[in-house]
Structures are given as structure tokens and as C-alpha cells.
N, C-alpha and C positions, 0 to 999 in steps of 0.2 A: 623516590626522587627520579625525575626524568631529565636527561641531558641530551640535547640535540646538537650534534657536531657536524659541521659541513666542511669537507676538506678535499683537496686534490691529492693528498698523500694516502695512497691505498694501504700502506703499512699500518696506519693508525686505525683503519676500519676493523682490524682484527680484534680490537678490544670492545667492539660494540656487540650488543645482544641481537640487534636487528640492523641489517645493512641494506639500505635502499640506494640503488644506483640509478642516476638520472643522466640521460643523454639527450641533448637538444631540447631540454625542457620537458621531456617525457620520462616517466618511470620505466626503466629498462628491466630491472629485476628487484625482487625482495627476497632476502635470505635471512633465516634465523640462525644465529651462531650459537650452538649449544655449549661451546667451550671457549668463551671469550678469553683473550689473553690479558694478563696483568700488564700495566704500563711498563714495568721493569723488564718484561720479556720481549718487548717490541724493539726491533732494530730499524732505525730510520735515518 
């Protein structure tokens, strides 16, 4: 299953396996998160 989440809340990005940051319509960075957090562990 693939889920695409778009958010302005950077705390939620910690649960993703791949984090793509976009600025002014351009990809700024792509990061693989080898240890994504569980939703219960995220404080937002």
C-alpha cells in the first residue's frame, strides 16, 4: 500500500519512509527515513 501525505506539519513527516520537501514548486530534497516513527510516538 502506498499513502501520499502532503502537509505543512513537519512533525508528521517523521512517520514517512520517504520525505520529499518542496519549495516554490521545486523539489528541494529527498530523504529516505530508515526508522519511521509510529503515529503514537509523534508529538504535534
